[in-house]
One Martini backbone bead per residue (centre of mass of N, CA, C, O) as a GRO file, in nm:
protein
  216
    1MET     BB    1   3.318   3.018  -3.335
    2MET     BB    2   3.429   2.967  -3.049
    3SER     BB    3   3.190   3.097  -2.907
    4ARG     BB    4   2.974   2.896  -3.004
    5LEU     BB    5   3.108   2.639  -2.895
    6ALA     BB    6   3.110   2.726  -2.598
    7THR     BB    7   2.804   2.762  -2.573
    8CYS     BB    8   2.725   2.469  -2.642
    9CYS     BB    9   2.886   2.333  -2.416
   10LEU     BB   10   2.745   2.479  -2.183
   11PHE     BB   11   2.459   2.380  -2.246
   12VAL     BB   12   2.519   2.077  -2.214
   13LEU     BB   13   2.619   2.088  -1.921
   14LEU     BB   14   2.360   2.209  -1.798
   15THR     BB   15   2.169   1.982  -1.888
   16LEU     BB   16   2.314   1.752  -1.739
   17ALA     BB   17   2.294   1.875  -1.457
   18ALA     BB   18   1.986   1.891  -1.444
   19GLY     BB   19   1.938   1.587  -1.487
   20ALA     BB   20   2.098   1.492  -1.230
   21GLN     BB   21   1.888   1.637  -1.027
   22GLN     BB   22   1.684   1.437  -1.118
   23PRO     BB   23   1.490   1.212  -1.007
   24SER     BB   24   1.500   0.858  -1.016
   25ASN     BB   25   1.271   0.560  -1.074
   26THR     BB   26   1.412   0.307  -1.202
   27SER     BB   27   1.507   0.181  -0.899
   28LEU     BB   28   1.233   0.186  -0.780
   29CYS     BB   29   1.112  -0.003  -0.502
   30VAL     BB   30   0.928  -0.146  -0.251
   31ARG     BB   31   1.164  -0.233  -0.066
   32ASP     BB   32   1.275   0.053  -0.019
   33LEU     BB   33   1.020   0.165   0.116
   34PHE     BB   34   1.016  -0.038   0.348
   35LYS     BB   35   1.285   0.051   0.474
   36GLN     BB   36   1.189   0.376   0.488
   37MET     BB   37   0.978   0.346   0.682
   38PRO     BB   38   0.826   0.484   0.925
   39ASP     BB   39   0.775   0.398   1.253
   40SER     BB   40   0.484   0.531   1.282
   41ILE     BB   41   0.323   0.323   1.106
   42ILE     BB   42   0.493   0.064   1.249
   43PRO     BB   43   0.607   0.050   1.563
   44TYR     BB   44   0.651  -0.287   1.590
   45LEU     BB   45   0.835  -0.246   1.320
   46THR     BB   46   1.146  -0.249   1.269
   47PRO     BB   47   1.408  -0.197   1.069
   48ASN     BB   48   1.534  -0.476   1.133
   49ASN     BB   49   1.287  -0.641   1.069
   50ARG     BB   50   1.270  -0.562   0.768
   51LEU     BB   51   1.554  -0.657   0.687
   52ASP     BB   52   1.519  -0.951   0.772
   53MET     BB   53   1.290  -1.023   0.585
   54LEU     BB   54   1.447  -0.972   0.320
   55ASP     BB   55   1.680  -1.165   0.375
   56PHE     BB   56   1.512  -1.421   0.404
   57TRP     BB   57   1.381  -1.410   0.127
   58ASP     BB   58   1.648  -1.410  -0.045
   59SER     BB   59   1.726  -1.702   0.102
   60GLY     BB   60   1.455  -1.882   0.115
   61MET     BB   61   1.314  -1.810   0.375
   62HIS     BB   62   1.136  -1.762   0.650
   63ALA     BB   63   0.981  -1.434   0.679
   64ASP     BB   64   1.019  -1.429   1.013
   65VAL     BB   65   0.939  -1.215   1.298
   66LYS     BB   66   0.996  -1.052   1.598
   67ASN     BB   67   0.821  -0.824   1.750
   68GLU     BB   68   0.749  -0.565   1.986
   69LEU     BB   69   0.486  -0.758   2.084
   70ASP     BB   70   0.579  -1.066   2.081
   71GLY     BB   71   0.526  -1.130   1.796
   72HIS     BB   72   0.442  -1.209   1.453
   73SER     BB   73   0.602  -1.140   1.136
   74GLN     BB   74   0.526  -1.171   0.770
   75LEU     BB   75   0.660  -1.222   0.464
   76THR     BB   76   0.451  -1.332   0.173
   77MET     BB   77   0.510  -1.097  -0.052
   78LEU     BB   78   0.729  -1.025  -0.349
   79ARG     BB   79   0.774  -0.743  -0.552
   80ASP     BB   80   0.862  -0.465  -0.714
   81SER     BB   81   0.548  -0.323  -0.657
   82CYS     BB   82   0.485  -0.545  -0.420
   83LEU     BB   83   0.359  -0.627  -0.082
   84THR     BB   84   0.324  -0.868   0.198
   85VAL     BB   85   0.221  -0.833   0.548
   86GLN     BB   86   0.191  -1.022   0.837
   87LEU     BB   87   0.168  -0.863   1.131
   88SER     BB   88  -0.069  -1.051   1.228
   89GLU     BB   89  -0.345  -1.238   1.281
   90ALA     BB   90  -0.523  -0.937   1.245
   91CYS     BB   91  -0.295  -0.814   1.035
   92ARG     BB   92  -0.253  -0.647   0.713
   93LEU     BB   93  -0.006  -0.558   0.457
   94ASP     BB   94  -0.032  -0.361   0.158
   95LEU     BB   95   0.224  -0.270  -0.076
   96VAL     BB   96   0.215  -0.004  -0.330
   97LEU     BB   97   0.367   0.085  -0.638
   98LEU     BB   98   0.296   0.385  -0.824
   99ALA     BB   99   0.299   0.511  -1.121
  100SER     BB  100   0.345   0.853  -1.220
  101ARG     BB  101   0.269   1.130  -1.436
  102GLN     BB  102   0.346   1.287  -1.171
  103ALA     BB  103   0.510   1.456  -0.948
  104VAL     BB  104   0.581   1.355  -0.601
  105ASP     BB  105   0.809   1.491  -0.439
  106SER     BB  106   0.998   1.452  -0.715
  107VAL     BB  107   0.833   1.175  -0.763
  108PRO     BB  108   0.691   0.936  -0.998
  109ALA     BB  109   0.510   0.844  -0.722
  110VAL     BB  110   0.288   0.613  -0.543
  111VAL     BB  111   0.166   0.508  -0.224
  112CYS     BB  112  -0.005   0.207  -0.130
  113ALA     BB  113  -0.183   0.140   0.180
  114ILE     BB  114  -0.314  -0.173   0.312
  115PHE     BB  115  -0.521  -0.215   0.589
  116THR     BB  116  -0.612  -0.527   0.748
  117LEU     BB  117  -0.874  -0.634   0.954
  118GLY     BB  118  -0.987  -0.935   1.081
  119ILE     BB  119  -0.787  -1.216   0.991
  120GLY     BB  120  -0.819  -1.406   1.210
  121SER     BB  121  -0.780  -1.692   1.432
  122PRO     BB  122  -0.804  -1.923   1.634
  123SER     BB  123  -0.541  -2.066   1.837
  124SER     BB  124  -0.754  -2.302   1.892
  125ALA     BB  125  -0.982  -2.563   1.888
  126THR     BB  126  -1.107  -2.464   2.183
  127ALA     BB  127  -1.177  -2.205   2.096
  128VAL     BB  128  -1.378  -1.948   2.068
  129PRO     BB  129  -1.538  -1.847   1.811
  130ALA     BB  130  -1.433  -1.552   1.627
  131ILE     BB  131  -1.617  -1.336   1.437
  132LYS     BB  132  -1.441  -1.132   1.223
  133PRO     BB  133  -1.423  -0.856   1.071
  134ARG     BB  134  -1.347  -0.715   0.766
  135GLN     BB  135  -1.113  -0.435   0.737
  136SER     BB  136  -1.020  -0.144   0.554
  137GLU     BB  137  -0.732   0.076   0.494
  138VAL     BB  138  -0.663   0.348   0.276
  139ARG     BB  139  -0.342   0.473   0.185
  140PHE     BB  140  -0.144   0.766   0.096
  141TYR     BB  141   0.187   0.825  -0.049
  142SER     BB  142   0.480   0.928  -0.085
  143ALA     BB  143   0.811   0.837  -0.131
  144SER     BB  144   0.859   1.018   0.151
  145TRP     BB  145   0.600   0.973   0.343
  146ARG     BB  146   0.364   1.154   0.260
  147ARG     BB  147   0.055   1.229   0.322
  148LEU     BB  148  -0.232   1.170   0.132
  149THR     BB  149  -0.525   1.238  -0.028
  150PHE     BB  150  -0.772   1.032  -0.108
  151SER     BB  151  -0.960   1.217  -0.299
  152ASP     BB  152  -0.713   1.280  -0.502
  153LEU     BB  153  -0.689   0.941  -0.591
  154VAL     BB  154  -1.014   0.896  -0.582
  155ALA     BB  155  -1.276   0.819  -0.831
  156LEU     BB  156  -1.609   0.809  -0.763
  157PRO     BB  157  -1.909   0.764  -0.793
  158PRO     BB  158  -2.136   0.918  -0.604
  159ASP     BB  159  -2.278   0.661  -0.497
  160ASP     BB  160  -2.017   0.510  -0.409
  161GLU     BB  161  -1.897   0.726  -0.229
  162SER     BB  162  -2.131   0.734  -0.024
  163PHE     BB  163  -2.124   0.436   0.054
  164PHE     BB  164  -1.806   0.393   0.134
  165SER     BB  165  -1.818   0.632   0.356
  166SER     BB  166  -2.050   0.452   0.547
  167VAL     BB  167  -1.884   0.178   0.524
  168PRO     BB  168  -1.743  -0.106   0.556
  169TYR     BB  169  -1.435  -0.235   0.394
  170MET     BB  170  -1.275  -0.414   0.144
  171ALA     BB  171  -0.932  -0.434   0.024
  172GLU     BB  172  -0.791  -0.531  -0.305
  173TRP     BB  173  -0.497  -0.615  -0.464
  174GLN     BB  174  -0.433  -0.664  -0.825
  175PRO     BB  175  -0.140  -0.699  -0.988
  176ASP     BB  176  -0.213  -0.805  -1.278
  177SER     BB  177  -0.461  -0.584  -1.324
  178ARG     BB  178  -0.444  -0.324  -1.145
  179LEU     BB  179  -0.665  -0.359  -0.915
  180LEU     BB  180  -0.905  -0.206  -0.694
  181CYS     BB  181  -1.098  -0.372  -0.451
  182LEU     BB  182  -1.430  -0.305  -0.329
  183LYS     BB  183  -1.594  -0.438  -0.027
  184SER     BB  184  -1.848  -0.481   0.152
  185CYS     BB  185  -1.905  -0.497   0.514
  186SER     BB  186  -1.979  -0.658   0.827
  187PHE     BB  187  -2.020  -0.641   1.190
  188LEU     BB  188  -2.181  -0.881   1.208
  189ASP     BB  189  -2.281  -1.146   1.341
  190VAL     BB  190  -2.301  -1.505   1.318
  191PRO     BB  191  -2.578  -1.453   1.348
  192SER     BB  192  -2.779  -1.206   1.343
  193GLU     BB  193  -2.912  -0.976   1.526
  194GLU     BB  194  -3.176  -0.850   1.647
  195GLY     BB  195  -3.228  -0.541   1.475
  196GLN     BB  196  -3.018  -0.580   1.257
  197ASP     BB  197  -2.848  -0.445   0.980
  198ALA     BB  198  -2.730  -0.521   0.692
  199VAL     BB  199  -2.489  -0.474   0.469
  200PRO     BB  200  -2.481  -0.400   0.165
  201GLU     BB  201  -2.375  -0.544  -0.119
  202ARG     BB  202  -2.058  -0.427  -0.266
  203LEU     BB  203  -1.877  -0.403  -0.584
  204ILE     BB  204  -1.557  -0.249  -0.678
  205SER     BB  205  -1.351  -0.149  -0.958
  206ILE     BB  206  -1.027   0.009  -0.974
  207LYS     BB  207  -0.801   0.210  -1.176
  208TRP     BB  208  -0.481   0.295  -1.251
  209ASP     BB  209  -0.375   0.591  -1.465
  210GLY     BB  210  -0.124   0.769  -1.320
  211LYS     BB  211  -0.325   0.965  -1.115
  212ILE     BB  212  -0.592   0.779  -1.073
  213PHE     BB  213  -0.869   0.628  -0.938
  214ASN     BB  214  -1.093   0.442  -1.156
  215LYS     BB  215  -1.313   0.344  -1.367
  216PRO     BB  216  -1.260   0.137  -1.652
   0.00000   0.00000   0.00000
């Protein structure tokens, strides 16, 4: 009897120990990932810059810091699962934490980073208007910031996949609907120059299902 009791107690202890070794993502939020982001991803935004942004935000202050390029970067939106940083006048970062149905590097989560270029405006009213195209790059990482393969996490219909792999596009994360919207864009100046062909307009929305982005 004592032998059975001892065996049961040992089994319970081993089970608890194994569970303690499993990483938990219950407290994982995007601000933690932002703090831990490697400097190589945004070299001109230091760890202290990122901590200052979060401190300013928590204090209800303007979350603006001077970056390593002597410019300004500002945290403009922060939720538990996503944030937006205006890195400069012409570059924005949207960082999204996605819960995953399978562990990636031992954590059931995937990080989506959307870098959008060409969103600046002339610095003064007398400046020559520069019509800059907007273009996004979507990257995926594990919670430990290992780069993941785009095609492993996005499943587009063949026609859309062929189209968006050959044209510039804008990507926008919609946190309330949890949709990632891709819209084609053109590098052409306005009005377009003679002999140039405009990029056909196409818009597609894809939804994260816990494993991959695909059409809802």
